[in-house]
Legacy VTK file of the C-alpha trace (Angstrom):
# vtk DataFile Version 3.0
C-alpha trace
ASCII
DATASET POLYDATA
POINTS 642 float
-10.478 3.386 -42.193
-12.129 1.246 -39.493
-11.621 2.002 -35.775
-8.069 1.364 -34.664
-7.097 -1.635 -32.560
-4.167 -1.249 -30.153
-2.328 -4.045 -28.329
-0.870 -2.406 -25.213
2.056 -4.388 -23.734
2.742 -3.488 -20.101
5.885 -4.629 -18.302
5.247 -6.502 -15.072
8.254 -4.879 -13.414
6.580 -2.091 -11.528
3.575 -0.313 -10.133
4.341 2.745 -12.258
4.139 0.818 -15.540
0.669 -0.462 -14.706
-0.758 2.802 -13.359
0.388 4.858 -16.324
-0.727 2.200 -18.827
-4.159 2.221 -17.230
-4.172 6.026 -17.175
-3.262 6.370 -20.847
-5.590 3.566 -21.927
-8.341 5.489 -20.132
-7.471 8.599 -22.149
-7.625 6.609 -25.395
-10.996 5.173 -24.422
-12.317 8.633 -23.498
-11.847 10.011 -27.017
-14.930 10.777 -29.123
-16.463 7.670 -30.640
-15.126 8.412 -34.128
-11.537 8.383 -32.814
-11.900 5.862 -30.011
-9.766 2.723 -30.504
-10.113 -0.784 -29.153
-7.475 -1.435 -26.469
-6.109 -4.842 -25.440
-3.783 -4.768 -22.410
-1.245 -7.600 -22.166
0.764 -7.893 -18.953
1.877 -10.130 -16.105
0.619 -7.492 -13.663
-2.726 -8.422 -12.043
-5.911 -7.500 -13.851
-7.330 -5.370 -11.031
-4.476 -2.856 -11.347
-5.993 -1.851 -14.700
-9.516 -1.512 -13.285
-9.939 2.122 -14.368
-9.298 1.409 -18.044
-11.116 -1.937 -18.008
-14.197 -0.110 -16.722
-14.018 2.038 -19.870
-13.801 -0.966 -22.186
-10.186 -2.157 -22.245
-9.616 -5.911 -22.465
-7.021 -7.666 -20.305
-4.843 -10.625 -21.240
-2.276 -12.226 -18.938
1.107 -13.086 -20.436
4.670 -13.192 -19.152
6.334 -10.842 -21.600
9.530 -9.770 -19.849
12.196 -11.086 -17.447
12.831 -9.783 -13.921
15.489 -8.157 -11.817
16.151 -10.428 -8.816
16.440 -8.890 -5.355
17.797 -10.597 -2.242
16.312 -8.356 0.448
14.462 -5.171 -0.239
17.265 -2.825 -1.252
19.697 -5.072 -3.057
19.942 -6.445 -6.582
21.406 -9.884 -7.221
23.277 -9.143 -10.410
24.228 -12.676 -11.398
20.804 -14.192 -10.764
19.192 -11.341 -12.693
21.415 -12.179 -15.660
20.539 -15.862 -15.331
16.825 -15.025 -15.439
17.419 -12.850 -18.505
19.283 -15.680 -20.239
16.403 -18.041 -19.513
13.874 -15.594 -20.944
15.918 -14.926 -24.079
16.292 -18.674 -24.602
12.474 -18.854 -24.845
12.132 -15.581 -26.763
11.384 -17.055 -30.199
8.714 -19.352 -28.777
7.017 -16.460 -26.956
7.369 -14.252 -30.022
5.541 -16.749 -32.210
2.615 -16.806 -29.768
2.434 -13.009 -29.666
2.589 -12.648 -33.431
-0.328 -15.043 -33.889
-2.334 -13.170 -31.271
-1.691 -9.788 -32.910
-2.910 -11.204 -36.207
-6.000 -12.697 -34.555
-7.107 -9.378 -33.058
-6.157 -7.499 -36.257
-4.051 -5.007 -34.301
-3.098 -1.823 -36.123
-0.244 -1.020 -33.728
1.514 -2.177 -30.585
1.944 0.195 -27.662
4.666 -0.841 -25.224
5.580 0.253 -21.700
8.339 -0.868 -21.801
8.443 -4.520 -22.911
10.884 -5.004 -25.780
9.085 -8.197 -26.785
6.019 -6.170 -27.775
8.090 -4.210 -30.294
9.580 -7.432 -31.661
6.122 -8.961 -32.006
4.863 -5.912 -33.896
7.804 -6.129 -36.276
7.109 -9.821 -36.869
3.429 -9.063 -37.537
4.181 -6.189 -39.927
2.613 -3.402 -37.859
4.117 -0.310 -36.210
5.009 -0.116 -32.531
5.104 2.843 -30.173
7.151 3.003 -26.978
5.557 4.962 -24.119
8.074 5.083 -21.294
10.738 6.976 -19.364
13.371 4.207 -19.591
14.117 0.898 -21.283
15.482 -2.330 -19.861
18.562 -2.512 -22.076
19.926 0.292 -19.889
18.836 -1.486 -16.702
20.572 -4.759 -17.531
23.618 -2.958 -18.907
23.978 -1.213 -15.546
24.522 -4.548 -13.815
28.122 -4.284 -15.024
28.791 -1.017 -13.192
31.874 -1.233 -10.964
30.003 0.777 -8.327
29.197 -1.536 -5.423
25.926 -1.286 -3.537
27.671 -1.594 -0.164
30.045 1.266 -0.991
27.208 3.511 -2.163
25.128 2.798 0.941
28.140 3.342 3.210
28.932 6.705 1.616
25.386 7.885 2.271
25.464 6.522 5.816
28.670 8.446 6.535
26.704 11.662 6.114
24.424 10.822 9.027
24.839 9.789 12.652
23.072 6.459 12.343
25.250 3.744 13.917
26.076 0.602 11.994
23.843 -2.290 13.045
23.875 -6.054 12.803
21.537 -5.719 9.821
24.145 -3.623 8.012
26.773 -6.272 8.669
24.396 -8.928 7.357
23.758 -7.043 4.114
27.450 -6.244 3.715
28.141 -9.995 3.609
25.962 -10.477 0.529
28.268 -10.610 -2.512
27.855 -7.712 -4.929
29.990 -8.638 -7.907
29.662 -6.639 -11.140
28.664 -8.757 -14.124
31.480 -8.702 -16.707
30.551 -6.690 -19.772
31.668 -9.643 -21.875
28.809 -11.639 -20.343
26.054 -9.058 -20.338
26.686 -7.064 -23.540
25.434 -9.729 -25.954
22.267 -10.167 -23.872
21.658 -6.430 -23.723
22.123 -6.264 -27.493
19.100 -8.540 -27.968
16.944 -6.247 -25.828
18.301 -3.214 -27.676
17.398 -4.729 -31.062
13.874 -5.351 -29.816
13.414 -1.685 -28.952
14.967 -0.716 -32.305
11.812 -2.091 -33.937
9.742 0.739 -32.425
8.704 3.548 -34.771
7.669 6.228 -32.294
8.702 7.124 -28.737
6.492 9.069 -26.353
9.135 10.076 -23.811
7.692 10.469 -20.323
9.002 12.863 -17.642
11.637 11.418 -15.329
13.405 9.872 -18.298
16.902 8.531 -18.806
18.564 8.135 -22.235
16.779 5.743 -24.613
19.734 4.338 -26.609
17.565 2.399 -29.066
16.269 5.739 -30.375
18.993 8.315 -29.763
22.393 7.628 -31.301
23.945 9.495 -28.373
24.479 8.636 -25.557
25.123 5.006 -26.385
25.346 1.959 -24.172
26.875 0.777 -21.867
24.837 2.710 -19.317
27.524 2.697 -16.562
29.293 5.325 -18.680
26.428 7.730 -17.982
27.016 7.883 -14.210
29.715 9.785 -12.314
31.250 7.241 -9.938
32.288 9.888 -7.412
28.780 11.277 -6.894
26.566 8.401 -8.094
24.683 10.925 -10.216
24.341 11.356 -13.965
27.336 13.021 -15.603
26.777 16.651 -16.555
26.748 15.862 -20.282
23.948 13.316 -19.742
21.892 15.839 -17.786
22.421 18.414 -20.538
21.264 15.852 -23.109
18.119 15.009 -21.145
17.123 18.658 -20.847
17.361 19.412 -24.560
14.251 19.123 -26.785
13.757 15.620 -28.271
13.656 17.155 -31.755
17.366 17.952 -31.449
18.362 14.297 -30.998
19.940 12.297 -33.818
18.010 9.042 -34.137
18.770 5.555 -35.363
17.037 4.844 -38.694
13.856 2.827 -39.093
14.358 -0.920 -38.881
12.852 -3.005 -41.739
10.160 -5.557 -41.044
11.400 -8.996 -40.079
10.249 -10.771 -43.244
8.568 -10.014 -46.564
6.047 -12.853 -46.680
3.241 -11.916 -46.610
4.183 -8.579 -48.214
3.990 -5.992 -45.434
3.458 -2.301 -46.160
6.680 -0.293 -46.170
7.512 2.058 -43.326
7.054 5.494 -44.860
7.079 7.640 -41.693
10.518 8.243 -40.137
11.166 7.461 -36.487
10.499 10.283 -34.065
10.437 11.190 -30.370
7.631 13.193 -28.765
7.844 14.687 -25.269
4.922 13.230 -23.324
3.077 14.716 -20.350
3.039 13.155 -16.906
0.792 10.098 -17.067
-0.755 9.851 -13.628
-4.004 8.715 -12.081
-6.037 11.682 -10.818
-7.542 11.917 -7.326
-11.181 10.915 -7.079
-13.504 13.670 -8.232
-16.481 13.184 -5.911
-15.941 14.347 -3.288
-12.452 15.752 -3.883
-9.967 15.010 -1.111
-8.850 18.622 -1.463
-12.164 19.764 0.047
-12.731 19.534 3.830
-15.562 17.048 3.322
-13.608 14.801 0.972
-10.541 14.863 3.215
-12.551 13.967 6.312
-14.355 11.184 4.501
-11.058 9.535 3.514
-9.405 9.979 6.923
-12.495 8.736 8.752
-12.462 5.572 6.601
-8.937 4.892 7.874
-10.002 5.324 11.503
-8.441 8.718 12.127
-10.524 10.734 14.632
-12.097 14.022 13.448
-9.877 16.114 15.739
-6.951 15.161 13.472
-8.598 16.060 10.153
-7.648 19.759 10.011
-4.586 20.166 7.713
-3.632 23.371 9.552
-3.284 21.461 12.836
-2.276 17.935 11.798
0.380 16.928 9.285
0.323 13.480 7.678
3.205 11.204 6.687
2.260 8.509 4.168
4.446 5.395 4.593
4.284 3.376 1.395
6.304 0.155 1.474
3.429 -2.265 1.771
2.262 -5.796 2.341
3.670 -6.674 5.728
2.399 -8.585 8.720
3.522 -6.769 11.855
4.207 -8.476 15.151
2.512 -6.688 18.015
4.987 -5.393 20.609
4.981 -6.194 24.282
2.665 -4.239 26.548
3.934 -0.824 27.657
4.412 -2.094 31.190
7.375 -4.140 30.052
10.497 -2.056 29.622
12.646 -4.825 28.228
12.356 -8.129 26.543
14.851 -10.918 26.201
14.944 -13.493 23.481
12.559 -16.326 24.056
14.164 -19.721 24.264
10.994 -21.768 24.295
10.516 -23.936 21.206
6.730 -23.713 21.496
6.445 -20.068 20.641
3.963 -19.340 17.850
5.740 -18.156 14.732
4.708 -15.127 12.764
3.949 -16.137 9.190
4.618 -13.476 6.587
3.300 -14.250 3.158
6.196 -14.024 0.745
8.805 -16.173 -0.959
11.424 -18.086 0.944
14.896 -18.731 -0.258
15.431 -22.199 -1.606
18.268 -24.432 -0.542
19.853 -24.035 -3.935
19.696 -20.279 -3.709
21.367 -20.292 -0.315
24.351 -22.162 -1.683
25.337 -19.193 -3.792
26.155 -17.269 -0.620
27.795 -19.985 1.478
28.009 -23.779 1.278
27.173 -24.009 4.974
24.318 -21.503 5.087
21.238 -22.620 6.978
17.999 -20.608 7.019
17.371 -19.068 10.414
14.123 -18.091 12.037
14.048 -14.325 12.316
11.466 -11.806 13.387
10.768 -8.134 13.594
9.914 -7.676 17.268
9.408 -4.565 19.349
9.951 -4.768 23.089
7.769 -2.659 25.304
8.096 1.059 24.794
8.496 3.392 27.771
6.800 6.726 28.066
8.172 9.077 25.476
10.298 11.960 26.726
9.210 15.476 25.839
11.175 18.127 24.074
11.801 21.548 25.543
8.784 22.805 23.592
6.497 20.200 25.050
6.228 18.196 21.841
5.803 14.465 21.946
8.841 12.577 20.685
7.835 9.583 18.611
8.252 6.144 20.181
11.542 4.502 19.399
11.363 1.407 17.237
15.067 0.648 16.947
18.299 0.294 18.873
21.693 -0.861 17.613
20.563 -4.453 18.072
16.839 -4.253 17.392
14.449 -3.075 14.701
10.700 -3.214 14.166
9.528 -0.903 11.407
5.913 -0.947 10.218
5.152 -0.680 6.542
8.481 -2.074 5.337
9.954 -5.378 4.222
10.925 -7.517 7.229
14.267 -6.331 8.617
16.320 -9.449 9.269
18.320 -9.265 12.505
20.003 -12.662 12.737
21.634 -13.488 16.033
25.409 -13.962 16.154
26.482 -17.445 15.351
26.035 -19.726 12.356
25.698 -18.358 8.862
22.242 -17.482 7.616
20.357 -17.297 4.353
18.675 -14.481 2.515
14.920 -14.354 1.834
14.367 -13.572 -1.834
11.553 -11.267 -2.914
9.484 -12.458 -5.857
8.511 -10.145 -8.683
6.097 -10.153 -11.570
6.643 -12.259 -13.574
7.767 -14.699 -10.871
11.422 -15.625 -10.804
11.749 -19.130 -12.319
13.493 -20.836 -9.423
12.240 -23.094 -6.683
10.684 -20.254 -4.728
8.208 -21.093 -2.008
5.330 -18.779 -1.154
5.975 -18.107 2.540
8.801 -17.516 4.937
8.903 -17.533 8.719
9.614 -14.736 11.095
9.633 -16.788 14.251
12.136 -15.899 16.914
11.938 -12.473 18.578
15.150 -10.517 18.170
16.445 -7.970 20.652
17.942 -9.903 23.524
18.583 -7.562 26.392
17.276 -4.461 24.600
16.426 -1.706 27.072
14.486 1.225 25.717
15.057 3.661 28.544
16.821 6.981 28.094
20.066 5.844 29.669
22.348 7.801 27.353
23.850 4.665 25.859
20.985 3.398 23.733
20.250 4.650 20.229
17.193 6.914 20.039
15.829 7.437 16.508
12.517 9.214 15.962
9.872 8.403 13.412
7.909 11.658 13.332
9.094 15.232 13.927
6.655 16.141 16.725
3.147 15.662 18.092
1.522 17.532 15.223
2.316 14.602 12.906
0.514 11.319 12.322
1.436 8.535 9.887
-0.663 6.362 7.592
0.817 3.006 6.585
-0.502 1.849 3.219
-0.158 -1.393 1.285
-0.540 -3.503 4.419
-1.928 -7.015 4.385
-5.323 -8.160 5.619
-3.848 -8.776 9.052
-1.127 -6.172 9.554
-0.635 -6.968 13.213
-0.836 -10.037 15.368
-2.794 -8.555 18.219
-6.259 -7.707 19.425
-7.029 -5.163 16.745
-5.853 -3.856 13.414
-3.484 -1.188 14.735
-2.458 -2.774 18.037
1.139 -3.301 16.953
1.767 0.194 15.614
3.368 3.062 17.528
1.293 5.994 18.684
0.015 8.216 15.907
0.225 5.464 13.267
-2.810 4.257 11.319
-3.239 1.489 8.745
-5.019 2.336 5.507
-7.300 -0.271 3.906
-5.383 -2.380 1.411
-7.669 -1.179 -1.411
-7.259 2.525 -0.626
-7.005 4.682 -3.749
-3.396 5.842 -3.618
-3.791 9.153 -5.516
-6.287 10.253 -2.842
-4.004 9.164 -0.016
-0.983 10.842 -1.596
-2.988 14.045 -2.042
-3.919 14.291 1.653
-0.345 13.590 2.746
2.091 16.335 3.678
5.084 14.045 3.030
5.401 10.547 1.563
8.109 8.071 2.603
9.001 5.185 0.307
11.545 3.559 -2.000
12.444 5.550 -5.110
12.384 2.518 -7.412
10.560 -0.698 -6.707
9.258 -3.856 -8.298
5.910 -5.522 -8.067
5.754 -8.258 -5.453
3.215 -10.958 -6.095
2.452 -13.588 -3.488
-0.297 -16.138 -3.350
-3.414 -14.200 -2.393
-2.939 -10.527 -2.920
-0.943 -7.850 -4.612
1.432 -5.566 -2.800
2.591 -2.239 -4.079
6.023 -0.744 -3.952
7.139 2.711 -4.976
8.622 3.999 -8.236
7.393 6.072 -11.171
3.765 5.659 -10.068
4.310 7.174 -6.645
6.797 9.790 -7.861
4.312 10.967 -10.495
1.485 11.094 -7.947
3.710 13.062 -5.553
4.607 15.526 -8.302
0.968 15.873 -9.358
-0.239 16.466 -5.781
2.816 18.562 -4.756
3.553 16.088 -1.953
7.230 16.051 -0.865
8.860 12.627 -1.190
11.388 11.137 1.262
12.927 8.207 -0.567
15.263 5.311 0.107
17.572 4.805 -2.851
18.232 1.558 -4.711
21.703 2.087 -6.161
21.588 -0.440 -9.020
18.348 0.810 -10.601
19.525 3.351 -13.156
15.936 4.552 -13.658
16.121 6.338 -10.314
18.559 8.894 -11.730
15.797 10.127 -14.022
13.247 10.133 -11.211
15.618 12.192 -9.064
15.838 14.779 -11.837
12.040 14.851 -12.064
11.746 15.456 -8.318
14.441 18.138 -8.422
12.721 19.960 -11.281
9.005 19.507 -10.597
8.713 18.319 -6.998
10.532 17.894 -3.695
12.747 14.894 -2.983
14.870 14.184 0.105
17.037 11.082 0.241
17.078 8.929 3.391
19.802 6.342 3.882
18.820 2.709 4.192
20.400 2.620 7.638
18.387 5.609 8.854
15.204 4.143 7.417
15.683 0.758 9.070
16.632 2.383 12.371
13.416 4.396 12.386
15.375 7.647 12.182
12.977 9.407 9.829
12.068 12.652 11.559
14.834 14.932 10.264
14.289 13.920 6.632
10.512 14.235 6.991
10.881 17.684 8.540
13.311 18.782 5.809
11.000 17.600 3.025
7.999 19.303 4.612
9.904 22.574 5.057
10.969 22.558 1.404
7.528 21.744 0.030
4.986 23.229 2.449
4.313 26.409 0.464
3.717 24.711 -2.880
1.603 22.054 -1.114
-0.547 24.741 0.506
-1.002 26.460 -2.859
-1.982 23.156 -4.498
-4.611 22.524 -1.820
-6.025 26.016 -2.171
-6.244 25.801 -5.956
-7.618 22.255 -6.017
-10.281 22.968 -3.395
-11.468 25.773 -5.684
-11.386 23.457 -8.704
-8.461 25.277 -10.330
-6.265 23.106 -12.544
-8.054 19.852 -11.725
-8.567 18.948 -15.395
-5.089 19.864 -16.629
-3.651 16.327 -16.518
-6.741 14.930 -18.217
-6.486 17.429 -21.068
-2.776 16.670 -21.499
-3.513 12.935 -21.628
-6.335 13.364 -24.137
-4.098 15.492 -26.340
-1.445 12.761 -26.285
-4.111 10.173 -27.136
-5.247 12.239 -30.125
-1.646 12.524 -31.348
-1.193 8.758 -31.122
-4.400 8.012 -33.023
-3.516 10.574 -35.693
0.025 9.198 -36.077
-1.279 5.636 -36.466
-3.856 6.698 -39.045
-1.150 8.555 -40.971
1.095 5.495 -40.846
-1.591 3.293 -42.351
-2.775 6.014 -44.704
0.663 6.128 -46.279
0.672 2.362 -46.860
-0.920 0.221 -49.521
-0.445 -3.064 -47.781
-3.057 -5.796 -47.219
-3.896 -4.764 -43.638
-5.273 -1.299 -44.454
-8.789 -2.520 -45.258
-9.182 -4.828 -42.244
LINES 1 643
642 0 1 2 3 4 5 6 7 8 9 10 11 12 13 14 15 16 17 18 19 20 21 22 23 24 25 26 27 28 29 30 31 32 33 34 35 36 37 38 39 40 41 42 43 44 45 46 47 48 49 50 51 52 53 54 55 56 57 58 59 60 61 62 63 64 65 66 67 68 69 70 71 72 73 74 75 76 77 78 79 80 81 82 83 84 85 86 87 88 89 90 91 92 93 94 95 96 97 98 99 100 101 102 103 104 105 106 107 108 109 110 111 112 113 114 115 116 117 118 119 120 121 122 123 124 125 126 127 128 129 130 131 132 133 134 135 136 137 138 139 140 141 142 143 144 145 146 147 148 149 150 151 152 153 154 155 156 157 158 159 160 161 162 163 164 165 166 167 168 169 170 171 172 173 174 175 176 177 178 179 180 181 182 183 184 185 186 187 188 189 190 191 192 193 194 195 196 197 198 199 200 201 202 203 204 205 206 207 208 209 210 211 212 213 214 215 216 217 218 219 220 221 222 223 224 225 226 227 228 229 230 231 232 233 234 235 236 237 238 239 240 241 242 243 244 245 246 247 248 249 250 251 252 253 254 255 256 257 258 259 260 261 262 263 264 265 266 267 268 269 270 271 272 273 274 275 276 277 278 279 280 281 282 283 284 285 286 287 288 289 290 291 292 293 294 295 296 297 298 299 300 301 302 303 304 305 306 307 308 309 310 311 312 313 314 315 316 317 318 319 320 321 322 323 324 325 326 327 328 329 330 331 332 333 334 335 336 337 338 339 340 341 342 343 344 345 346 347 348 349 350 351 352 353 354 355 356 357 358 359 360 361 362 363 364 365 366 367 368 369 370 371 372 373 374 375 376 377 378 379 380 381 382 383 384 385 386 387 388 389 390 391 392 393 394 395 396 397 398 399 400 401 402 403 404 405 406 407 408 409 410 411 412 413 414 415 416 417 418 419 420 421 422 423 424 425 426 427 428 429 430 431 432 433 434 435 436 437 438 439 440 441 442 443 444 445 446 447 448 449 450 451 452 453 454 455 456 457 458 459 460 461 462 463 464 465 466 467 468 469 470 471 472 473 474 475 476 477 478 479 480 481 482 483 484 485 486 487 488 489 490 491 492 493 494 495 496 497 498 499 500 501 502 503 504 505 506 507 508 509 510 511 512 513 514 515 516 517 518 519 520 521 522 523 524 525 526 527 528 529 530 531 532 533 534 535 536 537 538 539 540 541 542 543 544 545 546 547 548 549 550 551 552 553 554 555 556 557 558 559 560 561 562 563 564 565 566 567 568 569 570 571 572 573 574 575 576 577 578 579 580 581 582 583 584 585 586 587 588 589 590 591 592 593 594 595 596 597 598 599 600 601 602 603 604 605 606 607 608 609 610 611 612 613 614 615 616 617 618 619 620 621 622 623 624 625 626 627 628 629 630 631 632 633 634 635 636 637 638 639 640 641
């Protein structure tokens, strides 16, 4: 049999899809020459995200192969608009499918690999070749969950009630955004089309951090809201029990026949199966390793961190991974307060990103007008000291003001007329009249005083003076000021936008980010959010993860279980995150994970266990190649001799 040819379909929904596709493609392309396949990656994610596998010989092809989940603001899902985008994609499905089938025939693909685009499985079925899902979740469950009666506002409020963070104007703003469950009568028929696409797959490599895959397992079935306990917003106990049992014990749906019989396709002779997959994760750089003193110092020095802060026994590092923002430099320290500017000649801050269209605004209010908003920090007074002499981190928030680096702009509209919601674009871009920029013009925080007067809110970013923070994913010009880090609080540093995240995650003592995120693609550069990719890198490097939940992404329930079992995860409420009240959660995560992190550093610096993930990935690659050869070896169809 000639060398195998794989078409690898990668969803454009998230950073984790792309990083693990590139990681596994690299394993396939690292097999001995006799087993090594040809790999074609098809995705709407940018080509450079797959650089590791492309360097080993993978080919890249851009195509929009899946719909998107629409988000108004960083933490919220617009259920109805997400369904509208899905309807639009499904309306064009047959046209896209015809293109993909022709392409698969042109490259003489022996199998489709999919993470986790259902269209890839459909295309394989239409072309008469097998398809293999490599994922921890599928999008039939994601779209089905849009019908959950759980409301995002209620879930966020219940988490906020467990902390002392006061309710802010931003909370009121978000509370006004409608969160209406999509009726099951509207979404079920759409979800069924996605489900049938996944039913075409012959083999499932089930990644860690998984949720049920209903297109393979007969139980548990859709709808996915039935899997979640409404009182706790966690998986029901029977779902957790199911996820922890071996895949071989699951009862599976039968193999689905090929779409047509002309030309005569070989019969499917191998039954469907599920294989537990290892963690697919990009490894830290090998030369020099960031786990060695020299490698650590080299990375930190490249970020601008002085050598006195390189010793992990003296300095702890928080990695802040939200990404892609332009920060407005605060007033000089001499100014203790700042009132809203009323001059119309003030220079606006331009943040690259999509703006809400007039049509989109109408869905919230017929009288909504887009405001000019900003994220502005008034001057910060000298920080008070604790009884132990530790520095308390500069405050970046009060009940009426917020300026958080490394996060999506926090809208703080002034009281008065209604306002609109900036809409974040995803890959593939939402098909609406979305512009590519929005303004953050008017400083917010009229009358904010940052003194310790007993009445103002005093959140802390870092636990004490032994901590520094590295903001990653920032734009080319993260601050409007004299230098790159002028707008950041003391102890904060900005990593280069092309920093290798596995290295940065490895040097961190704690990482702060969103548990589930989508790609955001604007005009000139790519910005990374947090999801499976970051969770897997945290687990691999034993870095504790402080995460901000996104209630309507059902995938996060599986990621929580992964963190609980193999890592350390501490949830931070959206309100505490936006208020800059991070220190307690960071300290808790560090306390829970410091021993295993220290052991990881000791082992890795000695070279112990550094090749384990690679060997696991190569073993999975060998299994895939062997399965595909067996599939074709049991067939007598026309494609076997290609």
